[in-house]
Structure formats: structure tokens, C-alpha cells
N, C-alpha and C positions, 0 to 999 in steps of 0.2 A: 572904095569897095562898092560893088554893085549887088544889091540885095533884092530878092524877089520873095514875097510872102504870098502863100496860097491860102485863101479863106473861103469857108463854106457857111451858108446859112442853114439854120435848123428851125423847126417849129418851136416857138416859145412854149416851154413846158408849163407855164402858168395857165395856158388855155387847154381845156379838155379836148380830146379827139372828137371828130364829128361822128354823128350817128345818123343813119347807118354808115359804117366805114367801108368805103370803096377806094380804089386807086385814084379816081378823079376827085373824090371828096377830100382825100388826104393831100393831094397836090394843091388843091385850092386852099386848104387849111394852112399848109406850109407857106404858101405864097402870101397869105393874108397876115399871118402872125410869124414873121421871119426875123430872127435875130442871129448874131454870130454865136457859134458854140463856145463854151468856156475855154477849150484848148486853142481855138482859132483866135480868140481875144488875147490869150497869153502869147501866141506866136506874133501877133501884131505889136503887142507891147514890147516884146524882146527886140523887134525890129526898130521900134521908135527909140528905145534906149540906146541902141547902137548908133542911130542917127544923132541923138543928143550928144554923144561923145565925139562924133565925126560929122559935123554939119554938111560936109561936101559929099556924103554918101548918097548915091542914087537909090531911091526906094521905089520899087514897082510892086504892083499887086494884081493878082488874078482872083476875082470874086465869083464864086458859084452861087448865084442868087438873083433876086429881083433888083430893079432900079433903086428902090428905097435903100436896100442894103448897100449897094454900090455907092450911093450918095453918102451914106453914113461913113463908109471907109474913106471916101475921098476927102471928108472933113479933116483928116489927119495929114493933109498936104502930101498926098502920094504923087510922085512924079509922073508915073504912067499907070493907068488902071484899065484892065480888060475885064469885061463881064461875060460869064458863060451862063447860058440858060440851063437851070437844073433839069428841066423837062427833057432836054436833049441828051442827058447823060444817063448812065445805068448804075445807080448806087448799089444795086444788088450784085454787081459783077466787078470785083476789085480790079481785075486785069483791064477791063474795058474802061473803067473810070481813070485808072492810072495812064492808060494810053491816050485818052482824051486830054488829060492834063498835059502830058508830054507834047501833044500836037499843038497845044495853045501857047507853049513857051517858044517864042521866036528866037531868043538868044539866051544861051546858058549863063546864069548869074554866077558871081563868086560865092554867094551864100543863098541857099534856098531854104526858107522856113515854112513849116506846115504844122498844124495842130496834130497831136498824136493820134486822134481819131478822125480827123478831117471832117468836121461837122459832127453829126450824131451817128456815124458808122462805127458801132462799138467794137467791131473786130479789129480795128486799128492796123489793118494791113496795107492801106493805101500808101503811106510814106515809104515803106520798105519796097513795095512794087515800083513806085516812081523812082526811087534811088537806083533800082536795078535797070529800069528803062533808060535812065539818063547816065548810067555808069558812074554814079557819084558815091563816095563813101557816105555812110549814114550814121549819125549819132542820135540815139533815141532818148526819150524822157528828159530832154534838156529843160532846165529851169532858168538859166541866165547865161550870158556870155559877154566877153569883152575882147577887144583887139589886143593881141600880143605879137609884136613884130609883124610878120607877114601872115600870121594865122589867127586862131581864136583859142581862148581858154574858156572851156564850157563847164558849167556846173550842171550835173545831171543827177537824177534820182536813181539810186541803185538799191532797191529793196528798202531797208531801214537805214541806209547810209546815204551821204552826199558824196559824189565822186567829182573830182576835177580832172578834166582831160584836156590835153593840148591837141589841136587838130589843124591841119593845113587846108588851104582852100584850093579848088572849089569843094563845096560840102553841102549836103542836105542834112538838116537837123529837124527832127520832130519834137515839138514842144509840149510839155505838160504844164498844168497850172498850179500855182500856189499863191500865197498872200503877197509875194514880192513881184509878181508879174501880172497883177490885176490891171486891166486896161484903164488908162486915164480917160478923162473927158476931153473932147476936142475943144479948141478955142472957138468962141461964138463967131468971131469974124470969119474963120475958115468954114464953119458950118453954113453961114449965110452966103458965102461965095459959091457954094455947091447947089444952091436952091434951083437954079435954072439950067444946071448941067444935065445933059442927056447921056445915058449909058446904054447904047444899043448892044444887044447880045452878039458876041462874035461866034462865027460858025466854026465847028471843029471838023476836020477831015479824018478823024480817027475812025477806024472800023467799028461798027456797032451791030447789035442784033444777034450776037452769038448766044447770049443768055437773055431771055425775055421774061418779063414779069407775067405770070399766069393768073394769079389772084392774090388778094390781100384780106386779112381778117385780124380782128383784135385778139391779142394773146390773153388767155384766161388762166388764172391761177386757182387751182382747186382749193376748197376750204380745208384747213387742217383740222382733223378730228383727233383729239387726244384727251384721254381721261385726265381730269384736273380736280383737285380737292383742296379747299381752303381750310386751314386749321384755325380754330377760334380759341378764345380764352386768353389767359395770361401767358407770358413767355414760358413759365414752368409747365403749364398745362399743355402748351403746344409742343414743348420738348418731350414730355411723357408720351403724348399721342404719336409723335413722329418716331420715337423709339419703338413703340409697339408696332407701327406699320413696317418699319425696317426689319424688326424681328420676325414678323409673319412672312415677309418676302424672303428672308433668309431660310426659314423653315420650308417654304414652298420650293425653293431652289434645290 
């Protein structure tokens, strides 16, 4: 089976946003403090577990991020890795981003795995767009999967339930995270083998510029102003006072 996993870097949330916040400052911040998003980590772990079960599986990766992030992914013994420069993509335009990803896929895999939000794009629409671009069936919110005959049995999150679905290949699956697909640590010898590797950014011939970023600013949340009163005294005194308050509210209504 030929598996391709799409991975994107996000700004490490442990680091505060730069001030003043500008598009250039945000790009520099994301480049300096870049990590895999939690859903991307889950997608990579699902791919690694499939390879554990079938060591002859070919595992390819496309990483949207810097060289350090690509080197981190390469430490998991990826057969082929392509790096895309995030500065050349348009994360605010789902269609353009999906088109750029499609253009970077030179050969359609049997299984394509992607985090359900692809990095930190909270709208979560990139996987569905990409599945449409590639004319692939799409299974969302996947948690784990295993080979069954010529296809896959996938466990997915369905609201408050877990669903098991059987799917044929080829297929695109977007992965969500839980405690069972937390990304493992790579072997030290594999990490050391990547230290001198270079990962030049591949160029995408996908059209761009349809939607352009005009400005950026930090989102602010207004202070919540609501009358609040604390009741003192013993439990019985608090109960009597609360009963009086409710009685007065009932009379006012």
C-alpha cells in the first residue's frame, strides 16, 4: 500500500504572539516557533501504525513548514519527503490551499492522510476541498484504521459515539486526535541520520492571488460585565438569603 500523509506546521501556542502584530511579524513568529499541529501529529501516528503492521508499506510525506519541521518528520524514516514553503501558500483561501496541495502530489496514493484542521486552520475545510479536487472518497474524524482485505476498517468519531466503517481504496481520510494516536518519539539513530539532510522547498504551479491578505490584527474579547453577588454566612443563612432574592425576583416579574 502506498500512503501519503500531509502535514502542516503551526506556531507553538506556548509562545505569545508578537507585538505589534503584523503579517510579517506573524510569519517570522510561526517560522521561529514551529511545531506540528495536534491533528497532523495524529495523522502521522496513524500512518506509522499502518506501517508497523505492514513494513513493506511505502510512506511519503508533504510538509508545509520550515526545514527544521521537515527534518523532524524525516526522523520517522519517511521514504519520500517534499517540503512546501508556507509563505508561498494562502492559508486564508481554502480553495487555493487545496489546489496547491493537489499540484504538489505527483502520484495519487492508495491512502492519503491529513489532519482534520490541517495545521491550525480551524475551519477544517481543507480535507474536503482536497478530496473533491482529487475525486477521492473522504472519511472524516478518523481515529485509527487497519487493513482489512483490500480496504481499510476505520474507527471514526461520530458525535458521542465511535463508528467503525469499511472503506475501499483509494481514499482520503482526515484524522482527529485522541489518547490512542498520540505521536511517538522517533528513534535517536534516525534523528541523527537527518541532521545533515537538506530540504529545499518545492515550487507549486497552482494558481494564486485570487484572495489576498489585506491586513491582520489580534482578536480581542470584550470584558464580560454581569452583576454578581456572593452569599455569606452559614449554609442555612445563605439558603434563607437566596430564597429572599428569588422571591423578590418573582414579585418583580
